[in-house]
C-alpha positions as YAML, in Angstrom:
chain: A
units: angstrom
residues:
- id: 1
  name: MET
  ca: [-92.75, -34.12, -64.76]
- id: 2
  name: ASP
  ca: [-91.59, -36.87, -67.06]
- id: 3
  name: THR
  ca: [-88.86, -36.84, -69.69]
- id: 4
  name: ASN
  ca: [-90.97, -35.86, -72.68]
- id: 5
  name: ALA
  ca: [-92.74, -33.13, -70.70]
- id: 6
  name: LEU
  ca: [-89.38, -31.49, -70.08]
- id: 7
  name: MET
  ca: [-88.48, -31.90, -73.76]
- id: 8
  name: MET
  ca: [-91.78, -30.34, -75.00]
- id: 9
  name: PRO
  ca: [-90.40, -26.80, -75.31]
- id: 10
  name: VAL
  ca: [-87.98, -27.90, -78.05]
- id: 11
  name: GLU
  ca: [-89.90, -30.76, -79.63]
- id: 12
  name: LEU
  ca: [-93.41, -29.26, -79.63]
- id: 13
  name: ASP
  ca: [-92.82, -25.55, -79.02]
- id: 14
  name: VAL
  ca: [-94.81, -25.71, -75.77]
- id: 15
  name: ARG
  ca: [-93.99, -23.28, -72.97]
- id: 16
  name: VAL
  ca: [-94.53, -25.94, -70.30]
- id: 17
  name: PHE
  ca: [-94.02, -23.82, -67.21]
- id: 18
  name: ASP
  ca: [-96.17, -20.96, -68.54]
- id: 19
  name: GLU
  ca: [-98.89, -23.47, -69.36]
- id: 20
  name: LEU
  ca: [-98.70, -25.01, -65.88]
- id: 21
  name: ASP
  ca: [-98.99, -21.51, -64.38]
- id: 22
  name: ARG
  ca: [-102.06, -20.92, -66.56]
- id: 23
  name: LEU
  ca: [-103.67, -24.22, -65.55]
- id: 24
  name: PHE
  ca: [-103.01, -24.05, -61.83]
- id: 25
  name: ALA
  ca: [-102.69, -20.30, -61.18]
- id: 26
  name: ALA
  ca: [-100.77, -20.98, -58.00]
- id: 27
  name: ASP
  ca: [-97.37, -21.97, -56.80]
- id: 28
  name: VAL
  ca: [-97.06, -25.70, -57.33]
- id: 29
  name: ASP
  ca: [-94.38, -28.04, -56.10]
- id: 30
  name: LEU
  ca: [-93.01, -29.47, -59.34]
- id: 31
  name: VAL
  ca: [-91.10, -32.72, -58.87]
- id: 32
  name: VAL
  ca: [-89.04, -34.84, -61.20]
- id: 33
  name: PRO
  ca: [-87.86, -38.36, -60.35]
- id: 34
  name: THR
  ca: [-84.09, -38.82, -60.44]
- id: 35
  name: ALA
  ca: [-84.70, -41.59, -63.00]
- id: 36
  name: VAL
  ca: [-86.04, -38.90, -65.36]
- id: 37
  name: LEU
  ca: [-82.93, -36.79, -64.75]
- id: 38
  name: ASP
  ca: [-80.78, -39.82, -65.57]
- id: 39
  name: GLU
  ca: [-82.74, -40.44, -68.78]
- id: 40
  name: LEU
  ca: [-82.37, -36.81, -69.85]
- id: 41
  name: GLU
  ca: [-78.63, -36.97, -69.22]
- id: 42
  name: LYS
  ca: [-78.26, -40.11, -71.33]
- id: 43
  name: LEU
  ca: [-80.36, -38.69, -74.17]
- id: 44
  name: SER
  ca: [-78.41, -35.41, -74.15]
- id: 45
  name: GLU
  ca: [-75.17, -37.30, -74.79]
- id: 46
  name: GLY
  ca: [-76.42, -38.30, -78.23]
- id: 47
  name: ALA
  ca: [-76.60, -36.20, -81.36]
- id: 48
  name: GLY
  ca: [-79.33, -34.37, -83.20]
- id: 49
  name: ALA
  ca: [-82.60, -32.77, -82.23]
- id: 50
  name: GLU
  ca: [-83.42, -35.29, -79.48]
- id: 51
  name: ALA
  ca: [-80.12, -34.60, -77.74]
- id: 52
  name: VAL
  ca: [-80.74, -30.84, -77.90]
- id: 53
  name: ALA
  ca: [-84.26, -31.28, -76.52]
- id: 54
  name: ALA
  ca: [-82.94, -33.50, -73.71]
- id: 55
  name: SER
  ca: [-80.24, -30.97, -72.85]
- id: 56
  name: VAL
  ca: [-82.82, -28.18, -72.65]
- id: 57
  name: GLY
  ca: [-85.07, -30.51, -70.62]
- id: 58
  name: ALA
  ca: [-82.26, -31.18, -68.16]
- id: 59
  name: ASP
  ca: [-81.77, -27.43, -67.73]
- id: 60
  name: LEU
  ca: [-85.52, -26.93, -67.20]
- id: 61
  name: ALA
  ca: [-85.58, -29.74, -64.65]
- id: 62
  name: THR
  ca: [-83.58, -27.52, -62.31]
- id: 63
  name: ARG
  ca: [-86.88, -25.67, -61.74]
- id: 64
  name: CYS
  ca: [-88.24, -28.87, -60.18]
- id: 65
  name: ARG
  ca: [-87.49, -30.70, -56.96]
- id: 66
  name: ALA
  ca: [-85.68, -33.98, -57.61]
- id: 67
  name: VAL
  ca: [-87.16, -36.97, -55.79]
- id: 68
  name: GLU
  ca: [-85.84, -40.48, -55.30]
- id: 69
  name: THR
  ca: [-87.98, -43.50, -56.07]
- id: 70
  name: ASN
  ca: [-87.40, -47.24, -55.89]
- id: 71
  name: GLU
  ca: [-87.54, -47.47, -59.69]
- id: 72
  name: SER
  ca: [-84.63, -46.84, -62.05]
- id: 73
  name: TYR
  ca: [-86.76, -46.74, -65.23]
- id: 74
  name: ALA
  ca: [-88.27, -43.26, -65.67]
- id: 75
  name: ASP
  ca: [-91.83, -44.33, -66.55]
- id: 76
  name: ASP
  ca: [-91.94, -46.77, -63.63]
- id: 77
  name: ALA
  ca: [-90.69, -44.03, -61.29]
- id: 78
  name: ILE
  ca: [-93.52, -41.75, -62.46]
- id: 79
  name: VAL
  ca: [-96.08, -44.53, -61.92]
- id: 80
  name: GLU
  ca: [-94.64, -45.22, -58.46]
- id: 81
  name: LEU
  ca: [-95.18, -41.57, -57.48]
- id: 82
  name: ALA
  ca: [-98.69, -41.55, -58.95]
- id: 83
  name: ASP
  ca: [-99.68, -44.84, -57.33]
- id: 84
  name: SER
  ca: [-98.36, -43.79, -53.92]
- id: 85
  name: GLY
  ca: [-100.35, -40.56, -53.96]
- id: 86
  name: GLU
  ca: [-97.15, -38.52, -53.72]
- id: 87
  name: CYS
  ca: [-98.21, -36.35, -56.64]
- id: 88
  name: ASP
  ca: [-101.49, -34.68, -57.53]
- id: 89
  name: TYR
  ca: [-100.85, -34.64, -61.30]
- id: 90
  name: VAL
  ca: [-98.39, -36.09, -63.77]
- id: 91
  name: VAL
  ca: [-97.20, -34.04, -66.73]
- id: 92
  name: THR
  ca: [-96.57, -36.24, -69.76]
- id: 93
  name: ASN
  ca: [-97.30, -36.54, -73.44]
- id: 94
  name: ASP
  ca: [-96.49, -40.27, -73.50]
- id: 95
  name: LYS
  ca: [-99.76, -42.12, -74.19]
- id: 96
  name: PRO
  ca: [-98.85, -45.49, -72.64]
- id: 97
  name: LEU
  ca: [-97.54, -43.72, -69.52]
- id: 98
  name: ARG
  ca: [-100.65, -41.52, -69.43]
- id: 99
  name: ASP
  ca: [-102.84, -44.62, -69.39]
- id: 100
  name: ARG
  ca: [-100.82, -46.22, -66.58]
- id: 101
  name: VAL
  ca: [-101.02, -43.04, -64.49]
- id: 102
  name: LEU
  ca: [-104.77, -42.67, -65.11]
- id: 103
  name: ASP
  ca: [-105.19, -46.29, -63.97]
- id: 104
  name: CYS
  ca: [-103.60, -45.21, -60.66]
- id: 105
  name: GLY
  ca: [-106.31, -42.58, -60.30]
- id: 106
  name: THR
  ca: [-103.99, -39.64, -60.88]
- id: 107
  name: PRO
  ca: [-104.92, -36.88, -63.37]
- id: 108
  name: VAL
  ca: [-102.56, -36.25, -66.27]
- id: 109
  name: VAL
  ca: [-101.54, -32.94, -67.82]
- id: 110
  name: GLY
  ca: [-100.75, -33.29, -71.51]
- id: 111
  name: ILE
  ca: [-100.79, -31.46, -74.80]
- id: 112
  name: ARG
  ca: [-104.08, -30.37, -76.34]
- id: 113
  name: GLY
  ca: [-104.17, -28.52, -79.60]
- id: 114
  name: HIS
  ca: [-101.05, -26.86, -80.89]
- id: 115
  name: ALA
  ca: [-99.20, -25.59, -77.81]
- id: 116
  name: THR
  ca: [-101.69, -25.85, -74.97]
- id: 117
  name: LEU
  ca: [-101.75, -28.17, -71.98]
- id: 118
  name: ALA
  ca: [-104.94, -29.59, -70.47]
- id: 119
  name: VAL
  ca: [-105.85, -31.96, -67.64]
- id: 120
  name: THR
  ca: [-107.26, -35.44, -68.29]
- id: 121
  name: GLU
  ca: [-109.07, -36.87, -65.28]
- id: 122
  name: PRO
  ca: [-109.03, -40.60, -64.50]
...
């Protein structure tokens, strides 16, 4: 799960966890790099809609298992996990990150339509 995936419920009115349940119909081990948690914390300290979305995202991240990576930048941490094979999918709506993850051979879950998630294969 990346930063914007955890902010989708507020920013895009997407019920991320319900959508993941629909897509995978099984218990999945959701992980979030600690770099993403750090980014959410920093964003939540601001003001306005982005700060609210980040605060909600940080709360939602407690549903995921935090994992350490060698990268301190959130996108690089996600790519590290994808490239190492430590994750089966990456959930993001960030197009440049999506392309980097797909280049690693890892499928990406992202928004399709109004409030629906779908898988893009590499």
